[in-house]
C-alpha positions in Angstrom: 172.6 -62.6 103.3 171.7 -59.5 105.4 168.3 -59.9 106.9 168.5 -56.6 108.7 168.9 -54.8 105.5 166.3 -56.8 103.9 163.7 -55.8 106.6 164.5 -52.1 106.1 164.0 -52.3 102.5 160.6 -54.1 102.9 159.5 -51.7 105.4 160.5 -48.8 103.3 158.6 -50.4 100.4 155.5 -50.8 102.4 155.7 -47.2 103.4 156.1 -46.0 99.9 153.1 -48.3 98.8 151.0 -46.8 101.8 151.9 -43.2 100.7 151.0 -44.0 96.9 147.6 -45.4 98.1 146.9 -42.3 100.1 147.9 -40.0 97.3 145.4 -42.0 95.1 142.6 -41.6 97.6 143.2 -38.0 97.8 143.3 -37.6 94.0 139.9 -39.4 94.0 138.4 -37.1 96.4 139.6 -34.0 94.6 138.1 -35.4 91.5 134.7 -36.0 93.3 134.8 -32.4 94.5 135.6 -31.2 91.1 132.6 -33.0 89.5 130.4 -31.5 92.2 131.7 -28.1 91.2 130.9 -28.8 87.7 127.4 -30.0 88.5 126.9 -26.8 90.5 128.1 -24.5 87.7 125.9 -26.6 85.4 122.8 -26.0 87.6 123.8 -22.4 87.8 123.9 -22.1 84.1 120.4 -23.6 84.0 119.2 -21.0 86.5 120.4 -18.3 84.1 118.8 -19.9 81.1 115.5 -20.2 83.0 115.6 -16.7 83.8 116.6 -15.1 80.4 113.1 -14.6 79.4 112.8 -12.0 82.4 115.9 -10.3 81.4 114.7 -10.3 77.7 111.3 -8.6 78.9 113.2 -6.1 81.1 115.2 -5.1 77.9 111.9 -4.8 75.9 113.6 -7.0 73.3 111.7 -8.7 70.6 112.6 -12.3 70.8 110.3 -15.1 69.5 108.5 -17.0 72.1 109.7 -20.2 70.6 113.2 -19.3 71.4 112.5 -18.4 74.9 110.5 -21.7 75.4 113.6 -23.7 74.2 116.0 -21.8 76.4 113.5 -22.6 79.3 113.7 -26.3 78.4 117.4 -26.1 78.2 117.4 -24.5 81.7 115.3 -27.3 83.1 117.6 -29.8 81.5 120.6 -28.3 83.3 118.8 -28.5 86.7 118.4 -32.2 86.0 121.8 -32.8 84.6 123.3 -31.4 87.7 122.3 -34.0 90.1 122.9 -36.6 87.6 126.5 -35.5 87.3 126.8 -35.8 91.3 125.3 -39.2 91.1 127.9 -40.4 88.6 130.6 -38.8 90.6 129.6 -40.5 93.8 129.3 -43.8 92.1 132.9 -43.4 90.5 134.1 -42.2 93.9 133.0 -45.4 95.8 133.9 -47.7 92.9 137.5 -46.6 93.1 137.5 -46.7 97.0 136.4 -50.3 96.7 139.2 -51.2 94.3 141.7 -49.6 96.5 140.4 -51.8 99.2 138.6 -49.5 101.4 135.5 -51.1 102.3 135.3 -49.8 105.8 132.2 -47.5 105.1 134.0 -44.4 105.6 131.7 -41.8 104.1 133.9 -38.7 103.5 131.6 -37.3 101.0 128.3 -37.2 102.9 128.6 -33.4 103.9 128.8 -32.5 100.1 126.0 -35.0 99.1 123.9 -33.5 101.8 124.5 -30.0 100.6 123.9 -30.7 96.9 120.5 -32.5 98.0 119.3 -29.2 99.6 120.5 -27.2 96.6 118.7 -29.7 94.4 115.5 -29.6 96.5 115.7 -25.8 96.3 116.0 -25.9 92.7 113.1 -28.4 92.5 110.8 -26.3 94.5 111.7 -23.1 92.7 110.9 -24.9 89.4 107.4 -26.1 90.7 106.3 -22.8 91.8 
């Protein structure tokens, strides 16, 4: 039996496995960032719905006040839904990282979470004024 050939095959198999784990980690990161983009778009849509009453007033269109109030509530729901989506994405990201065996505490998503926190805080301040 050729032990040298077995060693080469074992080393190549380990390298392929390491590359597959790295691809999975990168795919996990891309998915997290896609969820962040979706949440930001959700919040942007909420802002649009929140401000539709100003647009309607500018156009001097006759729209019932009840419809405008419902659009305002839908906009507020979207503002709240955006951060909920990011929290879900972060939970999913860290769960998969743990399943892959990376418990080293590498927090690669902290910049995105800080930025999203600032955006969320700005939206909350805007809505409360």
